[in-house]
C-alpha positions in Angstrom: -11.8 27.8 -8.4 -14.4 25.2 -9.4 -16.9 23.4 -7.3 -15.6 20.0 -8.6 -12.0 20.8 -7.6 -13.0 21.9 -4.1 -15.1 18.7 -3.7 -12.1 16.6 -4.8 -9.7 18.3 -2.4 -12.2 18.2 0.4 -12.7 14.5 -0.1 -9.0 13.8 -0.1 -8.5 15.6 3.2 -11.5 14.0 4.7 -10.2 10.6 3.8 -6.8 11.4 5.3 -8.5 12.2 8.5 -10.5 9.0 8.4 -13.8 10.9 7.9 -15.0 9.9 4.5 -16.2 6.6 3.0 -13.4 4.3 1.6 -15.2 3.6 -1.6 -14.4 7.0 -3.0 -10.9 5.9 -4.1 -9.6 2.6 -5.5 -5.9 2.1 -5.0 -5.4 -0.3 -7.9 -8.0 1.0 -10.4 -7.2 3.4 -13.3 -6.7 6.9 -11.9 -9.6 9.1 -12.7 -9.0 12.9 -12.4 -10.9 13.0 -9.1 -8.3 10.5 -7.7 -5.2 12.5 -8.4 -3.3 14.4 -5.8 -2.1 17.8 -7.0 1.4 18.1 -5.7 4.2 20.7 -5.4 7.9 20.3 -4.6 10.1 22.7 -2.8 13.4 22.0 -4.5 13.9 20.9 -8.1 17.2 19.1 -8.2 19.4 16.8 -6.2 17.4 15.1 -3.4 14.3 17.0 -4.5 14.5 15.6 -8.0 14.9 12.1 -6.5 11.9 12.7 -4.2 9.9 13.9 -7.2 10.7 10.8 -9.2 9.7 8.5 -6.4 6.5 10.3 -5.6 5.4 10.7 -9.2 6.0 7.0 -9.8 2.4 6.7 -8.4 -0.2 7.3 -11.0 -2.3 9.0 -8.3 0.0 12.0 -7.9 0.6 14.8 -10.3 3.4 17.3 -9.9 2.0 20.8 -10.9 4.5 23.2 -9.4 8.0 23.6 -8.0 9.8 26.3 -6.1 13.6 26.4 -6.8 15.8 29.4 -5.9 18.3 28.5 -8.6 16.7 28.4 -12.0 19.8 26.7 -13.5 18.7 23.7 -11.5 15.3 23.4 -13.1 16.1 22.1 -16.6 15.7 18.4 -15.9 12.4 18.7 -14.0 11.0 20.9 -16.7 12.0 18.4 -19.3 10.2 15.6 -17.5 7.2 17.7 -16.6 6.7 20.2 -19.4 3.5 21.8 -18.0 5.1 22.5 -14.7 4.8 25.9 -13.1 8.1 27.2 -11.7 8.6 29.7 -8.9 11.8 31.1 -7.3 10.1 32.1 -4.0 8.4 29.3 -2.1 6.0 31.8 -0.5 4.7 32.8 -3.9 4.0 29.2 -4.8 1.9 28.8 -1.7 0.1 32.1 -2.3 -0.8 31.2 -5.9 -1.3 27.4 -6.0 -4.6 27.2 -4.3 -5.6 23.7 -5.4 -2.8 21.7 -3.9 -3.3 18.5 -1.8 0.3 17.7 -0.9 3.9 18.9 -1.1 7.5 17.7 -0.5 10.1 19.9 1.2 13.5 18.9 -0.1 15.6 22.0 0.5 18.6 22.8 2.7 17.9 22.0 6.4 17.4 25.6 7.6 14.3 26.0 5.4 12.5 22.7 6.4 10.7 24.1 9.4 9.3 27.3 7.9 8.2 25.8 4.5 6.6 22.8 6.2 4.8 24.9 8.8 3.4 27.3 6.2 2.2 24.4 4.0 0.5 22.7 7.0 -1.1 26.0 8.0 -2.7 25.9 4.5 -4.0 22.3 5.2 -1.5 20.5 3.0 -0.1 17.0 3.6 3.7 17.1 3.8 6.6 14.9 3.0 9.7 16.6 4.5 13.3 15.4 4.1 15.4 14.6 7.1 16.3 16.1 9.4 12.7 17.3 9.8 14.0 20.7 11.1 17.2 22.5 12.1 16.0 23.3 15.6 14.2 21.5 18.5 11.5 24.1 18.7 10.6 23.8 15.0 10.4 20.0 15.3 8.1 20.2 18.3 5.8 22.7 16.6 5.6 20.8 13.4 4.7 17.7 15.4 2.0 19.6 17.3 0.4 21.3 14.3 0.4 18.0 12.2 -1.5 16.4 15.1 -3.9 19.4 15.5 -4.8 19.5 11.8 -4.9 15.7 11.4 -2.6 16.0 8.3 -0.7 13.2 6.6 3.0 13.6 7.2 6.1 11.6 6.5 9.8 12.3 7.1 12.2 11.4 4.3 14.1 8.6 6.0 13.3 6.2 3.1 15.3 3.3 4.4 12.9 3.3 7.3 10.7 1.2 5.1 13.4 -1.1 3.7 13.1 -4.8 4.6 16.5 -5.0 6.3 15.7 -2.2 8.8 12.2 -3.5 9.4 13.9 -6.9 10.2 16.0 -5.1 12.9 12.9 -3.6 14.5 11.0 -6.9 14.5 14.0 -8.9 15.8 14.7 -6.6 18.7 11.0 -6.4 19.6 10.7 -10.1 19.5 13.2 -10.2 22.3 15.9 -12.2 20.4 18.8 -10.5 22.3 16.8 -9.8 25.5 16.7 -6.4 27.0 19.0 -4.0 25.2 21.5 -2.1 27.5 23.9 -0.4 25.1 23.9 0.7 21.4 26.8 1.9 19.4 26.1 3.6 16.0 28.5 5.1 13.5 28.9 6.8 10.1 32.0 7.1 8.1 30.8 10.4 6.7 32.2 13.7 7.9 30.2 16.8 6.9 32.2 19.5 8.6 35.4 21.4 8.9 38.4 21.4 11.1 38.6 23.8 14.1 41.0 26.1 12.4 38.7 26.6 9.4 37.4 30.1 8.9 34.8 31.4 6.5 36.5 33.1 3.4 36.5 36.9 3.9 35.2 37.8 0.5 32.0 38.6 -1.5 31.5 36.8 -4.8 29.1 37.7 -7.6 25.8 35.9 -7.3 25.0 33.8 -10.4 22.2 35.4 -12.5 20.1 32.3 -12.1 20.2 32.3 -8.2 18.0 34.3 -5.9 20.4 34.6 -3.0 17.9 36.3 -0.7 15.5 33.4 -1.1 18.3 30.9 -0.7 19.2 32.5 2.7 15.5 32.6 3.7 15.2 32.6 7.5 19.0 32.8 8.0 20.9 36.0 8.7 22.0 38.0 5.7 25.6 37.6 4.5 27.6 37.9 1.2 27.4 35.1 -1.3 30.6 33.0 -1.6 31.2 30.9 -4.7 33.2 27.8 -5.2 30.3 25.7 -3.8 31.0 27.1 -0.3 27.2 27.1 0.4 25.3 26.3 -2.8 24.5 23.7 -4.0 25.8 21.1 -1.5 28.3 22.3 1.1 25.6 24.0 3.1 25.4 20.8 5.1 28.7 21.7 6.8 27.6 25.2 7.8 26.1 25.9 11.2 23.4 28.3 9.9 22.2 26.0 7.1 22.9 22.4 7.8 23.2 20.0 10.7 26.6 18.4 9.9 27.1 14.6 9.7 25.1 13.8 12.7 22.0 15.7 11.5 22.4 14.3 8.0 22.9 10.6 8.9 21.7 10.4 12.5 18.1 10.5 11.4 18.7 7.5 9.1 21.0 5.3 11.2 19.4 6.0 14.6 15.9 5.5 13.1 15.9 1.7 13.7 17.4 2.2 17.1 14.5 4.5 18.1 11.9 2.4 16.4 13.0 -1.0 17.7 13.5 0.2 21.3 10.6 2.7 21.4 12.9 5.3 22.8 11.6 8.6 24.2 13.7 11.7 24.8 17.2 11.4 26.4 17.8 12.6 29.9 21.4 13.7 29.1 23.9 14.0 26.3 27.7 14.5 26.2 30.0 15.2 23.3 33.7 14.1 23.5 34.4 14.5 19.8 35.2 17.4 17.5 33.6 20.8 18.1 32.3 23.3 15.6 34.2 26.4 14.7 32.5 29.8 14.2 31.1 28.9 10.9 30.9 25.1 10.4 30.1 21.8 12.2 33.0 19.9 13.5 34.7 16.6 12.4 35.3 13.3 14.2 32.1 13.1 16.2 31.5 11.1 19.4 28.3 11.7 21.4 27.1 9.8 24.4 23.4 9.7 25.3 21.5 8.3 28.3 17.8 7.3 27.7 15.2 6.2 30.2 14.3 2.6 29.9 11.5 1.1 27.8 10.0 -2.4 27.7 12.7 -3.3 25.2 15.7 -2.0 27.2 17.3 -2.3 30.7 16.5 0.4 33.3 18.4 2.9 31.2 19.9 2.8 27.7 23.4 4.0 26.8 23.6 5.1 23.2 26.9 6.3 21.7 27.2 7.9 18.2 30.5 8.2 16.2 31.3 9.8 12.8 34.3 10.4 10.7 37.1 8.1 11.6 35.9 7.5 15.2 34.5 4.1 16.0 33.3 2.1 19.1 36.0 0.9 21.5 38.2 -2.1 20.4 36.5 -4.5 22.8 33.1 -3.6 21.3 34.4 -4.1 17.7 35.9 -7.4 18.7 32.4 -8.6 19.7 31.3 -8.5 16.0 34.5 -9.7 14.4 36.9 -6.8 14.2 37.2 -3.5 12.4 34.0 -1.6 11.6 33.5 0.1 8.2 30.7 2.1 6.5 27.8 2.8 8.7 25.7 0.8 11.2 24.7 -0.1 14.7 25.6 -2.7 17.3 22.9 -3.6 19.9 24.2 -5.2 23.1 21.4 -7.1 24.9 21.2 -9.2 28.0 20.9 -12.4 25.8 23.0 -11.6 22.8 24.1 -9.0 20.2 22.6 -7.7 17.0 24.9 -6.2 14.4 23.3 -4.2 11.6 25.0 -2.4 8.7 23.2 0.5 7.2 24.7 0.1 3.7 24.3 -2.9 1.5 21.7 -5.7 1.3 22.9 -7.8 4.3 20.5 -8.8 7.0 21.4 -8.1 10.6 23.8 -10.6 12.3 22.9 -12.2 15.6 25.7 -13.2 17.9 27.0 -15.5 19.3 26.5 -17.4 16.1 26.2 -20.8 17.7 23.4 -19.6 20.0 21.4 -18.2 17.0 22.2 -20.9 14.5 18.6 -22.1 14.3 16.9 -18.8 15.1 14.2 -17.9 12.6 14.7 -14.2 12.0 11.3 -12.3 11.5 10.8 -11.0 8.0 8.1 -8.3 7.9 9.1 -7.4 4.3 9.7 -4.0 2.8 7.5 -1.1 1.9 7.6 1.8 -0.5 8.1 4.9 1.7 6.8 7.2 -1.0 3.8 5.2 -2.1 2.9 4.9 1.5 2.7 8.7 1.7 0.6 9.0 -1.5 -1.8 6.3 -0.4 -2.1 7.8 3.1 -3.1 11.1 1.5 -5.7 9.2 -0.4 -7.1 7.6 2.7 -5.9 4.1 1.9 -2.9 3.7 4.2 -1.0 5.3 7.1 2.6 6.6 7.1 5.2 4.8 9.2 7.4 7.9 9.8 4.8 10.6 10.5 5.9 13.7 12.4 4.5 12.1 15.6 7.4 9.7 15.3 10.0 11.6 13.3 9.6 14.9 15.2 10.8 13.4 18.5 13.5 11.4 16.7 14.8 14.6 15.1 14.7 16.4 18.5 17.0 13.7 19.9 19.4 13.8 17.0 19.6 17.6 17.1 20.4 17.4 20.8 23.5 15.5 19.8 24.4 18.3 17.3 23.9 20.9 20.1 26.1 18.9 22.5 29.1 19.3 20.1 29.0 23.0 20.8 29.7 22.3 24.5 32.5 19.6 24.4 33.1 17.5 27.4 30.0 18.9 29.1 27.2 16.7 30.2 24.0 18.5 29.2 20.9 17.6 31.3 17.8 17.7 29.1 14.2 18.5 30.1 12.3 17.4 27.0 8.9 18.7 28.2 10.3 22.2 28.5 12.7 22.0 25.6 15.5 23.1 27.9 19.0 22.2 28.9 18.7 22.6 32.7 22.4 22.9 33.7 24.0 24.9 30.9 21.8 27.9 30.1 23.9 29.1 27.2 22.9 26.0 25.3 19.3 27.0 25.1 20.0 29.8 22.6 20.4 27.0 20.0 17.0 25.3 20.8 15.1 28.0 18.8 16.4 30.4 16.2 15.3 33.9 15.4 14.1 34.2 11.8 15.3 37.0 9.6 12.9 39.9 9.4 10.4 39.4 6.6 10.8 35.6 6.7 8.8 34.9 9.8 6.1 32.2 9.7 3.0 31.9 11.8 3.3 29.3 14.4 7.1 29.4 14.6 
C-alpha cells in the first residue's frame, strides 16, 4: 500500500464530502492516474454488465475487480477488461481489494442490503441497483449509514435522470395541474406465479461454475433447482430473493411520482390484487396507498398501483383517451391532468388539451445517471437519487409488496418505528434474519 495511493483515495473521499479544494480534479481534462476512481462490481453479467459499461464510459473510472458467483457469466467482462481480478465470494473481494474508491451492487435483490452495507462500512461510495434493498429495515439502515459516513450514493433508477421524467417533475412542481389529489400508476409486467404454483420438489445438480452457497448468501439454505427456476433471472419471482413486479418496476415508475410530489411515507396501504403463494410473488397486482399531503398535493394523496393485466378504472382511462398499455402514470390535479408513459420518447400529455394548447412545458433536459455518480465521487457533482431519496422511496414500494401478503387488509404504517400498527404478523417481513455466517455489521 503506497503513500501516493492512499493520498489519492483520501483526496477523493474528502472531495466527495466537500472537504477538499476543487482544483485537485478537472472534469474535462485528460485523466491522470491520480484522477481515476478504482472501482469494483458485484455482478458481472446481465444488469451488472450494463452498469459496468455505463460507468466505465467515463475515463475517470477504472474497473479493477468483479465478484460473480457463476464463473460462466464472466467471459464477456474478462474479454473487455483483461486485467480484471475475478472473485466468486463478494466478501473476499472486499477483504482483498484495499484500494477501491467505489462499487456497484448489481446482484439479485436479496443481496443488495448486505453487500452495500459492507462496502459503506469500508468507506466506499456505492451505486446500487433498484430496489435498494429487499426489506424496509435494510433500506432505513443504508440511508442512515450513508448519511453518517457522508458517502456518495446512487440507486440504479437510470430513467430518473432522463429528460422526459425530469419534465414530469418540473411540470407538476410548476403547478400546471394544480394540487394533485390522485395518481394511478401501472406496469404490464408480471413477475410472479399463480396461487396454485408450488416450488418443484427436487434437487438438481449445481453447475460446476456456480457457487450455490454464495448465490444463496443471506437467504435460508435450500436445494438448487435447475431450469432457470432461480438462476439467472427467475429469482425476481421468488419471495426469498426478489420483490416481484412491484419491487422491480415500482422504484422506476413511482420515482417521478415521489419526486414531483415530494412524498413522504404513506400512512396506510391496502392490496386488493393477487397474493403470493408459499414460494413466489403473486400476479395481477392492485395496491392502494394513502399519503399525507405535501405542498404539491391536496390534504391527502391517493395513489393506486396496478400490474399484470390490471389497470385503472374505465372512467379514469377515459380521461386520457381510452385503453392504457405499457407502463406509466396518470396524475389528477385540481386544475387538470398529466398523463405520462414510462416507455418510449413521448413527453407527458396535459389535459384537457384545449386548456393547455399554449402551455409552455418546462424542459430541464436530461442527465447521465452514471456519469453523475462518477463525478460526485470525484467531488464535481451531486447525485440525484442518493440513498437519502431512494431509501424512503424503496421503503414505500416495499410496503406495497408487503401488503400483497395480507390481501384486502388495510395496513396502518408507522414509518418512524418501521411498524405496521394494526396487523402485528406483518412486521415479521419488515426485517429478515440472515443465514448464519452471512451476517453483516449494522444489519
